C-alpha positions in Angstrom: -28.1 -42.5 124.6 -30.8 -41.2 122.1 -32.3 -39.3 124.9 -29.0 -37.7 126.0 -28.7 -36.4 122.4 -31.5 -35.0 122.3 -31.2 -33.3 125.4 -28.0 -31.9 124.0 -30.1 -30.7 120.6 -32.5 -29.1 122.8 -29.7 -27.5 124.9 -28.2 -25.9 121.6 -31.5 -24.8 120.3 -32.4 -23.0 123.3 -28.9 -21.4 123.5 -29.3 -20.4 119.8 -33.0 -18.9 120.5 -31.9 -16.9 123.4 -28.5 -15.5 121.9 -29.7 -15.2 117.8 -30.1 -11.5 118.0 -26.9 -10.7 119.6 -25.1 -13.0 117.3 -26.7 -11.3 114.4 -25.8 -7.8 115.6 -22.2 -8.8 115.7 -22.3 -10.4 112.3 -24.1 -7.3 110.7 -21.4 -4.8 112.2 -18.2 -7.0 111.2 -19.7 -7.7 107.4 -19.2 -3.8 107.0 -15.4 -4.2 107.7 -14.8 -8.0 106.6 -14.4 -9.3 102.9 -17.2 -11.9 102.4 -17.3 -14.5 99.5 -20.0 -13.7 96.9 -21.8 -17.0 97.8 -22.2 -15.7 101.3 -23.4 -12.2 99.9 -25.9 -14.0 97.6 -27.4 -15.9 100.9 -27.4 -12.6 102.8 -29.4 -10.6 99.9 -32.0 -13.2 100.0 -32.2 -13.6 103.7 -32.6 -9.6 103.7 -35.2 -10.1 101.2 -37.3 -12.6 103.1 -37.2 -10.7 106.5 -38.3 -7.4 104.6 -41.3 -9.6 103.0 -41.8 -11.3 106.4 -41.9 -7.8 108.1 -44.4 -6.6 105.6 -46.6 -9.5 105.7 -46.8 -9.4 109.5 -47.7 -5.7 109.6 -50.6 -6.7 107.1 -52.1 -9.3 109.5 -51.5 -6.9 112.6 -54.7 -5.6 114.3 -53.3 -2.7 116.3 -50.1 -1.0 115.4 -49.0 -0.6 119.2 -49.1 -4.7 119.4 -45.9 -4.8 117.2 -44.4 -3.5 119.9 -40.5 -4.7 118.6 -41.1 -2.7 115.2 -39.1 0.4 115.8 -36.3 -1.6 116.7 -37.0 -4.2 114.3 -36.6 -1.3 111.7 -33.2 -0.3 113.0 -31.8 -3.8 112.9 -33.1 -4.5 109.5 -31.7 -1.2 108.2 -28.4 -1.8 109.4 -28.6 -5.6 107.8 -29.2 -4.1 104.6 -26.7 -1.1 104.6 -24.0 -4.0 105.6 -24.9 -5.8 102.8 -24.8 -3.0 100.3 -21.5 -2.3 101.7 -20.3 -5.8 101.2 -21.5 -5.9 97.6 -20.0 -2.3 96.8 -16.4 -3.8 98.4 -16.9 -7.1 96.0 -17.5 -4.6 92.8 -14.6 -2.7 93.6 -12.1 -5.4 94.6 -12.7 -8.1 91.8 -13.3 -5.9 88.6 -15.0 -6.9 85.6 -12.8 -8.1 82.7 -12.9 -8.1 79.2 -14.5 -6.0 76.5 -17.6 -6.2 74.3 -19.2 -9.4 74.2 -16.3 -11.1 76.1 -17.0 -9.2 79.4 -16.5 -11.6 82.2 -18.7 -11.0 85.3 -18.2 -14.3 87.2 -16.5 -12.7 90.4 -19.8 -10.7 91.2 -22.6 -11.5 93.0 -25.2 -13.8 91.1 -28.0 -11.9 92.6 -26.8 -8.5 91.9 -26.5 -10.0 88.1 -30.0 -11.5 87.9 -31.7 -8.3 89.1 -29.4 -6.4 86.5 -30.4 -8.5 83.9 -34.1 -8.4 84.9 -34.5 -4.6 85.2 -32.0 -3.5 82.1 -32.9 -6.6 79.7 -31.0 -5.0 76.6 -30.9 -1.4 77.3 -29.2 0.0 80.2 -30.9 3.4 79.9 -34.0 1.6 80.7 -32.7 -0.1 83.6 -31.8 3.2 85.0 -35.1 4.9 84.4 -36.5 2.1 86.0 -34.3 2.3 89.1 -34.6 6.0 89.5 -38.8 6.0 89.1 -38.5 3.2 92.1 -35.9 5.7 94.2 -38.2 8.5 93.8 -41.5 6.8 94.6 -39.9 5.2 97.9 -38.4 8.9 98.8 -41.3 11.3 97.8 -44.3 9.2 98.1 -43.8 6.3 100.6 -40.8 7.0 102.9 -41.7 10.8 103.3 -45.5 10.2 103.9 -44.5 7.5 106.3 -42.4 9.9 108.4 -44.7 12.8 108.5 -47.8 10.4 109.7 -45.3 9.0 112.5 -44.4 12.7 113.7 -48.1 13.8 113.8 -49.3 10.5 115.2 -46.7 10.4 118.0 -47.6 14.3 118.5 -51.3 13.8 119.0 -51.0 10.6 120.9 -48.8 11.9 123.3 -51.3 15.3 123.6 -54.2 13.2 124.0 -52.6 10.5 126.8 -54.0 12.4 129.9 -57.7 13.1 128.4 -57.8 9.2 127.7 -56.4 8.4 131.2 -59.1 10.5 132.6 -61.5 8.8 130.4 -60.6 5.5 131.8 -60.6 6.8 135.2 -64.2 8.3 135.0 -65.4 4.8 133.7 -63.8 3.3 136.3 -65.5 5.5 139.0 -68.9 5.4 137.2 -68.8 1.6 137.4 -68.6 1.0 133.9 -65.7 -0.9 133.9 -63.6 -3.1 136.8 -60.4 -2.0 138.2 -58.5 -5.2 136.1 -60.4 -3.5 132.6 -59.2 -0.3 133.9 -55.4 -1.3 134.4 -55.6 -2.9 131.1 -56.9 0.3 129.3 -54.1 2.3 130.8 -51.1 0.0 130.0 -53.0 0.0 126.4 -52.6 3.7 126.2 -48.9 3.8 127.6 -48.1 1.2 125.2 -49.7 3.2 122.3 -47.6 6.5 123.5 -44.4 4.5 123.5 -44.8 3.0 120.5 -45.7 6.1 118.5 -43.0 8.0 120.4 -40.6 5.3 119.3 -42.0 5.0 115.6 -41.6 9.1 115.0 -37.6 8.2 115.4 -37.4 4.8 113.7 -38.9 6.6 110.8 -35.6 8.4 110.0 -33.7 5.0 109.9 -35.9 4.2 106.7 -35.5 7.5 105.3 -31.6 7.6 106.1 -31.2 4.3 104.6 -32.7 5.7 101.1 -30.2 8.3 101.3 -27.4 6.2 101.8 -28.6 3.7 99.4 -28.7 6.4 96.7 -25.1 7.6 97.4 -23.4 4.2 97.4 -25.5 3.5 94.1 -23.7 6.8 92.5 -20.3 5.8 94.1 -20.7 2.2 92.7 -21.0 3.3 88.9 -18.4 5.8 89.1 -15.9 4.1 91.0 -16.5 1.1 89.4 -15.9 2.6 85.9 -12.4 3.7 87.1 -11.7 0.2 88.6 -12.9 -1.5 85.2 -10.9 0.6 83.2 -7.6 0.9 85.2 -7.6 -2.6 86.8 -9.7 -4.7 84.0 -8.4 -3.3 81.1 -11.8 -2.2 79.8 -12.4 0.6 77.5 -15.3 3.2 78.6 -17.9 1.9 76.7 -17.7 -1.4 78.0 -16.9 -0.4 81.3 -20.1 2.0 81.5 -22.4 -0.8 80.4 -21.1 -3.3 82.8 -20.8 -1.3 85.7 -24.0 0.3 85.1 -25.7 -2.7 85.1 -24.1 -4.0 88.4 -24.9 -0.7 89.9 -28.9 -1.3 89.1 -28.6 -4.7 90.4 -26.9 -3.8 93.6 -29.1 -0.6 94.0 -32.3 -2.9 93.3 -31.3 -5.6 95.8 -30.7 -2.8 98.7 -33.5 -0.9 97.8 -36.4 -3.5 97.2 -36.1 -4.6 101.0 -35.9 -1.0 101.9 -38.9 0.0 99.8 -40.8 -3.0 101.6 -39.8 -1.7 105.0 -40.8 1.6 104.2 -44.3 0.1 102.9 -44.7 -1.8 106.1 -43.9 1.5 108.2 -46.5 3.5 106.3 -49.3 0.8 106.9 -48.6 0.5 110.5 -48.5 4.1 111.2 -51.7 4.8 109.4 -53.5 1.6 110.5 -55.5 3.3 113.4 -56.3 1.8 116.6 -59.0 -0.4 115.3 -59.2 -4.0 116.1 -59.2 -5.4 112.8 -56.7 -6.4 110.5 -56.4 -4.5 107.2 -58.2 -6.9 105.0 -61.2 -7.0 107.4 -61.0 -3.2 107.1 -61.1 -3.3 103.5 -63.9 -5.8 103.5 -66.0 -4.1 105.9 -65.6 -0.7 104.1 -66.3 -1.8 100.6 -69.4 -3.8 101.3 -71.2 -0.8 102.2 -73.8 -1.0 99.3 -74.0 -3.0 95.8 -75.4 0.0 94.3 -71.8 1.3 94.2 -70.5 -1.8 92.3 -73.4 -1.3 89.8 -72.9 2.3 89.2 -69.0 1.8 88.4 -69.9 -1.3 86.0 -72.5 1.1 84.2 -69.7 3.5 83.9 -67.3 1.2 82.5 -69.8 -0.4 79.9 -70.7 3.1 78.9 -66.9 3.8 78.2 -66.4 0.7 76.1 -69.6 1.3 73.8 -68.3 5.1 73.5 -64.6 4.1 72.6 -64.0 2.9 69.3 -60.8 0.9 69.7 -59.8 -2.4 71.2 -60.3 -0.9 74.8 -63.9 -2.1 74.8 -62.4 -5.8 74.8 -61.7 -4.6 78.2 -63.9 -2.1 79.5 -67.1 -4.3 78.6 -65.9 -7.5 80.4 -64.9 -5.8 83.7 -68.0 -3.5 83.6 -70.2 -6.6 83.3 -68.2 -8.0 86.4 -68.8 -4.9 88.4 -72.4 -5.1 87.5 -72.9 -8.7 88.6 -71.0 -8.2 91.9 -73.2 -5.4 92.8 -76.6 -7.0 91.9 -75.1 -10.0 94.3 -74.3 -7.4 97.2 -77.6 -6.0 96.7 -79.6 -9.1 97.0 -77.6 -10.4 99.9 -78.5 -7.1 101.8 -81.9 -7.4 101.3 -81.8 -11.1 102.7 -80.2 -9.8 105.9 -82.8 -6.9 106.1 -85.6 -9.6 105.6 -83.9 -11.7 108.5 -83.5 -8.9 111.1 -87.2 -8.2 110.2 -88.3 -11.9 110.8 -86.0 -11.8 114.2 -87.8 -8.8 115.3 -91.3 -9.9 114.5 -90.6 -13.2 116.5 -89.3 -11.4 119.5 -92.0 -11.4 122.5 -94.8 -8.5 122.3 -93.7 -7.1 125.5 -90.4 -6.0 123.9 -92.1 -4.4 121.0 -94.4 -1.6 123.2 -95.1 1.1 121.0 -92.6 4.2 121.0 -90.3 2.3 123.5 -86.9 0.8 121.8 -84.7 -1.8 123.4 -82.6 1.2 124.9 -85.7 2.8 126.6 -87.0 -0.7 127.8 -83.5 -1.6 129.3 -83.3 2.0 131.3 -86.8 1.6 132.6 -86.3 -1.7 134.3 -82.5 -0.8 135.1 -81.3 -1.0 139.1 -80.3 2.0 141.1 -76.7 2.5 141.1 -75.2 1.3 144.7 -73.5 4.5 145.3 -73.9 7.9 143.7 -72.5 11.3 144.0 -74.8 14.0 142.5 -72.9 17.5 142.2 -74.1 21.2 141.6 -73.0 22.7 138.3 -70.3 24.9 139.9 -68.7 22.1 141.4 -68.3 20.0 138.0 -64.5 21.4 137.6 -63.7 18.9 140.3 -64.3 16.2 137.9 -63.5 18.0 134.7 -60.6 16.3 132.8 -59.3 19.2 131.7 -58.8 20.8 135.2 -57.2 17.9 136.8 -60.3 15.8 137.9 -58.5 15.6 141.3 -61.7 14.3 142.7 -62.0 11.2 140.4 -58.5 10.0 141.6 -59.6 10.5 145.4 -62.9 8.5 145.0 -60.8 5.4 143.3 -58.3 5.8 146.4 -61.7 5.9 148.7 -62.7 2.6 147.6 -59.4 0.9 147.6 -58.6 2.0 151.6 -62.1 1.0 152.6 -61.5 -2.3 151.0 -58.5 -2.7 153.2 -59.7 -0.9 156.2 -63.4 -2.7 156.5 -62.8 -5.8 154.2 -65.9 -4.3 152.2 -65.6 -4.1 148.3 -67.1 -1.0 147.9 -69.3 -0.6 144.7 -68.1 2.1 141.9 -69.6 5.4 142.6 -71.5 6.9 140.1 -70.9 10.6 139.8 -73.0 13.1 137.8 -74.1 16.7 137.7 -77.6 17.6 138.8 -80.1 20.1 138.4 -82.0 19.1 141.3 -79.1 20.2 144.2 -78.2 23.7 144.5 -75.0 24.7 142.4 -72.5 24.5 145.1 -73.8 21.6 146.7 -73.0 17.9 146.5 -75.5 14.8 147.5 -74.2 11.5 148.2 -76.8 8.4 148.1 -77.0 4.8 148.5 -79.4 3.3 146.2 -81.0 6.5 145.4 -81.6 7.1 148.9 -79.8 10.6 150.3 -77.3 9.9 153.3 -75.2 12.8 153.0 -75.2 16.7 151.8 -73.1 19.7 152.1 -72.0 23.0 150.3 -68.5 23.9 148.9 -67.2 27.1 148.0 -64.7 26.7 145.0 -61.8 28.8 145.5 -62.0 29.1 149.1 -60.3 26.8 151.8 -62.3 25.1 154.9 -60.1 26.1 158.1 -60.6 23.9 161.4 -59.3 24.9 164.5 -57.9 21.7 165.9 -56.7 23.7 169.2 -53.4 24.8 167.9 -54.4 28.6 166.9 -53.2 30.7 169.9 -55.9 33.1 171.1 -55.8 36.3 169.3 -54.4 34.7 165.7 -58.2 33.5 164.9 -58.8 34.6 161.4 -62.2 36.1 160.3 -63.9 34.1 157.6 -67.6 32.9 156.9 -68.7 30.3 159.6 -69.4 26.6 158.6 -69.3 23.2 159.7 -66.8 20.5 158.7 -69.6 17.9 156.9 -67.7 15.0 157.8 -67.3 15.4 161.8 -69.5 18.3 162.3 -66.6 20.7 163.6 -66.8 24.4 163.6 -64.7 25.8 160.6 -64.3 29.0 158.7 -63.9 29.6 154.8 -60.9 31.5 153.5 -60.1 32.6 150.3 -57.4 31.2 148.5 -54.8 34.0 149.0 -55.1 33.3 152.8 -54.0 29.9 153.1 -50.5 30.5 154.0 -51.4 32.9 156.5 -54.2 30.2 157.9 -51.4 27.4 158.0 -48.9 29.6 159.9 -51.6 30.8 162.3 -52.1 26.8 163.2 -55.5 26.1 161.5 -55.9 22.4 159.4 -56.5 24.1 155.9 -58.6 21.7 153.4 -59.3 22.1 150.3 -62.7 21.0 148.4 -61.9 17.8 147.0 -60.5 16.7 150.2 -63.7 17.7 152.0 -65.5 15.5 149.7 -63.3 12.5 150.0 -63.1 12.9 153.6 -67.0 13.2 154.0 -67.5 10.2 151.5 -65.1 8.1 153.6 -66.8 8.7 157.0 -70.3 8.4 155.3 -69.1 5.1 153.7 -68.0 3.8 157.4 -71.4 4.6 158.7 -73.3 3.3 156.1 -70.9 -0.1 155.1 -73.7 -2.3 156.6 -76.1 -0.8 154.0 -73.8 -0.9 151.3 -73.0 -4.8 151.6 -75.5 -6.7 149.5 -75.8 -10.7 149.3 -74.1 -10.8 146.0 -71.2 -9.0 147.6 -71.4 -11.7 150.4 -71.2 -14.3 147.7 -68.5 -13.0 145.9 -66.4 -12.6 149.6 -67.4 -16.5 150.2 -66.0 -17.5 146.8 -62.9 -15.7 147.1 -62.2 -17.4 150.3 -62.9 -20.7 148.7 -60.1 -20.7 146.6 -57.5 -20.8 149.6 -60.1 -22.6 152.4 -62.5 -24.5 150.5 -62.8 -26.6 153.6 -64.1 -23.9 155.9 -66.4 -22.8 153.1 -67.8 -26.1 152.3 -68.5 -26.8 156.1 -70.5 -23.6 156.1 -72.5 -23.8 152.9 -73.2 -27.4 152.7 -72.4 -28.9 155.8 -75.3 -30.7 158.2 -76.1 -27.4 159.6 -75.4 -25.1 156.6 -76.0 -21.3 156.6 -77.6 -19.2 153.3 -76.0 -16.5 152.1 -78.6 -14.2 153.7 -77.6 -15.5 157.3 -74.0 -14.9 156.8 -75.1 -11.4 155.3 -76.9 -10.5 158.9 -73.7 -11.3 160.7 -71.6 -9.4 158.3 -74.0 -6.3 158.6 -73.9 -6.3 162.6 -70.2 -6.4 162.4 -70.0 -3.6 159.9 -72.8 -1.4 161.6 -70.1 -1.0 164.4 -67.3 -0.7 162.3 -65.5 -3.8 162.9 -63.7 -5.2 159.8 -64.8 -8.2 158.0 -61.6 -8.6 156.0 -60.7 -11.7 158.5 -63.4 -13.8 156.6 -61.6 -17.4 157.6 -62.1 -16.9 161.3 -65.7 -15.3 160.7 -66.7 -18.6 158.7 -64.9 -20.6 161.2 -66.8 -19.3 164.2 -70.2 -19.4 162.2 -69.0 -23.4 161.4 -68.3 -23.7 165.0 -71.4 -22.4 166.7 -73.8 -23.8 163.8 -75.1 -26.8 165.9 -76.3 -24.4 168.6 -77.9 -21.4 167.2 -78.8 -19.5 163.9 -79.6 -16.3 165.6 -77.7 -13.7 163.9 -77.3 -11.5 167.0 -75.9 -14.2 168.9 -73.7 -15.5 166.3 -72.3 -11.8 165.7 -71.3 -11.8 169.6 -69.2 -15.1 168.9 -67.4 -13.7 166.0 -66.7 -10.6 168.1 -64.8 -12.5 170.7 -63.0 -14.5 167.9 -62.2 -11.3 166.4 -61.1 -9.5 170.1 -57.7 -8.8 169.2 -58.5 -7.1 166.0 -61.3 -5.2 167.8 -59.1 -4.3 170.9 -56.2 -3.1 168.8 -58.5 -0.9 166.5 -59.1 1.1 169.6 -56.1 0.9 171.8 -53.7 3.6 172.1 -49.7 2.9 171.0 -48.8 1.1 174.0 -51.8 -1.2 173.5 -53.9 0.1 176.5 -57.7 0.4 176.4 -59.0 3.4 178.3 -62.5 2.6 179.5 -65.6 3.2 181.4 -66.9 0.1 183.1 -70.4 -0.7 183.4 -71.2 -1.5 186.9 -72.4 -5.0 187.8 -75.9 -3.8 189.5 -76.6 -1.9 186.3 -75.7 -4.9 184.3 -78.0 -7.0 186.2 -81.0 -4.6 186.1 -80.6 -4.6 182.3 -80.9 -7.9 182.0 -83.7 -8.0 184.1 -85.7 -5.5 181.5 -84.1 -7.1 178.2 -86.8 -7.7 175.7 -86.7 -9.8 172.4 -88.5 -10.1 169.5 -88.0 -12.7 166.5 -85.6 -11.1 163.8 -84.8 -8.2 165.8 -82.0 -7.0 168.0 -82.3 -7.5 171.6 -83.3 -4.3 173.5 -83.9 -2.8 177.1 -87.3 -1.9 177.8 -86.7 0.4 180.8 -89.6 2.5 182.2 -89.3 6.3 181.0 -88.0 7.5 184.3 -85.2 4.7 184.6 -84.5 5.3 180.9 -83.8 9.0 181.4 -81.6 8.3 184.1 -79.6 6.0 182.3 -79.1 7.8 179.2 -78.1 11.0 181.4 -75.4 8.9 183.5 -74.0 7.4 180.6 -73.7 11.0 178.7 -72.1 12.6 181.6 -69.6 10.1 182.0 -68.8 10.0 178.2 -68.4 14.0 178.5 -66.1 13.6 181.0 -63.8 11.1 179.0 -64.1 13.2 176.0 -62.9 16.0 178.2 -59.5 14.5 179.0 -59.1 13.7 175.3 -60.1 10.0 175.3 -62.2 8.0 172.9 -65.4 7.0 175.1 -65.3 3.2 175.2 -67.4 1.4 177.8 -66.6 -2.0 179.0 -69.4 -4.7 180.1 -70.4 -8.0 180.3 -70.6 -10.6 177.2 -74.4 -10.7 178.0 -75.3 -7.3 178.3 -73.1 -5.6 174.9 -75.5 -5.9 172.6 -78.3 -4.3 174.9 -75.6 -1.2 175.7 -75.3 -0.8 172.1 -78.9 -1.1 170.8 -80.1 1.6 174.2 -77.6 4.0 173.3 -77.3 3.9 169.1 -80.1 6.9 169.0 -79.0 9.2 171.7 -75.1 8.4 171.8 -74.2 7.4 168.3 -70.7 6.0 167.2 -70.4 5.1 171.0 -67.9 2.0 171.1 -69.0 -0.6 173.4 -66.7 -3.7 173.9 -67.3 -7.0 176.2 -65.0 -8.5 178.4 -65.0 -11.8 176.5 -63.2 -9.8 173.5 -60.5 -8.3 175.8 -59.8 -11.8 177.1 -59.7 -13.1 173.3 -57.1 -10.2 172.7 -54.8 -11.8 175.2 -52.4 -10.4 177.9 -50.8 -7.8 175.3 -54.0 -5.5 175.8 -54.0 -3.8 179.0 -57.0 -1.9 180.6 -57.2 1.5 182.3 -60.5 2.4 184.0 -61.8 5.8 183.3 -64.6 5.4 185.5 -67.6 3.3 186.5 -71.3 3.9 184.9 -73.8 3.2 187.5 -77.5 4.0 187.8 -79.3 3.9 191.0 
């Protein structure tokens, strides 16, 4: 039974928490129309005061303004709640007139909170109370609210204007490798949050200023209408009505304006807080502890003023000045201790880090490793990564890294982009760990046009001849104004950012094996371990365990032939299966390729899942096996004599040319035992030739069909 009762109360509590705002809004709206007893009005006034004070303190302890995401809507809700209370209090003042005159005035029908604040502000003089109230209104309108509104407007405009630049900065940091993709996403989300927040605050600040104006109008109406009500319905004389309703007006005005003032104060603090990650107390502590000498000077000035003035002010000036001098001396002593501590730590550091003329940054720079991937641009190509001009290349580079990760299963390291004086102005160079792997020239303001066979004879355009850097195809440069004409003629028109992006994509594919490192292999394996711990433990910790270097060798062999390593589970399972038989990376690579047979065949098959291949004859396969040569740690190769080797390459080249003439991708199908021999023997003369084994086709299943385009044989 107690458990059931607890569950009931928990359900009720959850329901209240979920619907509290909706109920509060409905009650606030009803308060503007329905008369409320004075006791409930007092409770509402206290609650409004407490909420405003809570908001103010919350703002003080908020580090970043944009983190208080609900503040703009909170301003609206609290402002409406305060106005509803003000309207209800005005109704009470006007519908329950004060009676009596002089010392026998009866205010028992009015709000106790209003009377309490009226007595505190006015005391024995209504005039003093009005002066205090007017000063409070002026301070709120002219100083706090107007300043907060202006800061909100300026901050919103500048935040919105700087959003694109901030986004480009984050993108550049991501491409240079300074931050990860997760960190970049977080930074971009924070920028969007700031823009949304300050845009909302620009409008929300108008609620605060409008609330002040409404409060002034209601206060004036209270005084005039209250006096008329008191004299006509309460039987009061003019002096008593003026005195009584002036007090009530001041009390009601203070009860409405004090929470509004705290809300304005909170708005001003929040919008002037900047983008630091420190609360205002920490900021002030940091800013006012710069030097103890400041406090000593202030203290001396106060003491001098105390000695110069010949009245009772010295009683205050001298002790306060002495206190400032004491604080300054203490702070100076602490600064000296911290400086000595830093010197002692520097003296205790290893001698090798204290080389003359070499600070920590220089030492770190001297031993820094080369960037995995880098793109050096000539100075005329810098606009391609200029934030003010779109920085289109930065977005392309990020997309390339993501696409290659999906295509090859390789996490491409961040590409460091920089301008370099060592390359020609219109040239770019792509490097892998400082080694050049690609170079080309561009012409900004021009487009590269490729004739892919769709341009009719007689419609060719004249232009500066060049070659596509990615595939080596013949092309021409045309000026921007001829782009539409080239597209209508059937040319493939490519802009400079796309040229670089395509070139980078092809370079990454060709050099994927060089990009892969042991550290990245470790990261891939650890990622697989999260979902497949058994196979990882078997590969790394079993009886025939592999090292990361041995796994890396197999993965590099696959990437060298552009076989995706994304299916790491199948790769690791195959390694575990054949670990008791061999650790030869080349033999293991063949076994892994067979396990990935379907993936490899589908990569090269057409839409009907047909592989168009050149078959290697049985006699040539046997001849290659007879001349097979192996050296420890190296890929098997064919040791043909010069005459046979030349005939072999000539026959292979002729067959491949015939296939290309028929617009087919040249693929050689051969026996499992000679696949690596065929690949190694053609890597130099016929780079990019696809070689598939019969075992891979068999592993792909019956869905893959084979169409033989010809046989390769050497007599």
